[in-house]
C-alpha positions in Angstrom: 0.0 0.0 0.0 1.3 3.4 -0.9 1.8 6.2 1.6 1.1 9.8 0.8 2.2 13.0 2.5 -0.2 16.0 2.5 -0.1 19.4 4.2 -3.0 20.4 6.4 -3.2 23.3 8.9 -2.9 22.1 12.5 -6.3 23.3 13.6 -8.0 21.7 10.6 -6.1 18.4 11.3 -7.4 18.5 14.9 -11.0 18.7 13.6 -10.3 15.8 11.2 -8.9 13.7 14.0 -11.9 14.5 16.2 -14.3 13.3 13.5 -12.3 10.2 12.8 -12.2 9.3 16.5 -15.9 9.8 16.8 -16.4 7.3 14.0 -13.8 4.9 15.5 -11.6 5.3 12.4 -8.0 6.0 11.9 -7.0 9.1 10.0 -6.1 7.0 7.0 -9.5 5.2 7.1 -11.2 8.6 7.2 -9.3 9.9 4.2 -9.9 6.7 2.2 -13.6 6.9 2.9 -13.8 10.5 1.8 -11.9 9.7 -1.4 -14.0 6.7 -2.1 -17.3 8.6 -1.6 -16.1 11.5 -3.8 -15.0 9.1 -6.6 -18.4 7.2 -6.4 -20.3 10.5 -6.5 -18.4 11.7 -9.5 -19.0 8.5 -11.4 -22.7 8.6 -10.7 -23.0 12.2 -11.7 -21.0 11.9 -14.9 -23.2 9.0 -16.1 -25.5 10.8 -18.5 -28.4 8.5 -17.7 -28.1 9.4 -14.0 -28.0 13.1 -14.8 -31.2 12.9 -16.8 -32.9 10.7 -14.2 -32.1 13.4 -11.5 -33.4 16.2 -13.8 -36.6 14.2 -14.3 -37.0 13.8 -10.6 -36.6 17.6 -10.1 -39.1 18.4 -12.9 -41.7 16.1 -11.3 -41.5 17.7 -7.9 -44.6 19.7 -7.0 -44.1 23.5 -7.1 -44.2 25.0 -3.7 -45.4 28.5 -4.8 -48.3 29.1 -7.1 -47.8 31.4 -10.1 -50.5 33.6 -8.8 -48.6 34.0 -5.5 -45.4 34.7 -7.3 -47.1 37.3 -9.6 -48.6 39.1 -6.6 -45.2 39.3 -4.9 -43.5 40.5 -8.0 -46.2 43.2 -8.6 -45.9 44.4 -5.0 -42.2 44.8 -5.4 -42.7 46.7 -8.7 -41.1 43.9 -10.7 -43.9 43.7 -13.2 -47.6 43.6 -13.5 -48.1 40.7 -15.8 -50.0 37.7 -14.3 -49.5 35.5 -17.4 -48.2 32.1 -16.4 -44.7 31.4 -17.7 -45.9 28.5 -19.9 -48.5 30.8 -21.5 -45.8 33.2 -22.5 -43.0 30.7 -23.5 -45.2 28.0 -25.0 -47.0 30.3 -27.5 -46.4 29.4 -31.1 -43.8 31.6 -32.9 -46.5 33.4 -34.9 -48.2 34.6 -31.7 -44.9 35.7 -30.2 -44.1 38.0 -33.1 -47.4 39.9 -33.1 
């Protein structure tokens, strides 16, 4: 097994050691676990199917604020008076947008 030297500020190393002890790990086990989790996370996220699956999950979540509530807040703050829903504005056919 290879050994690696890294530089870490003393106060930060003390925090790392405290966390490792609380998990009943050695410092080396703690760093291996961090590296393993980071590598696994990056592999999942770079998999395009996983990215699209996560985007689909986000898109399916119910909206927490109704458009009417948002429009009221915006108009109260002087950000606009239109109460048209975004999909009504952006989903209109090109002919309607140009008129």
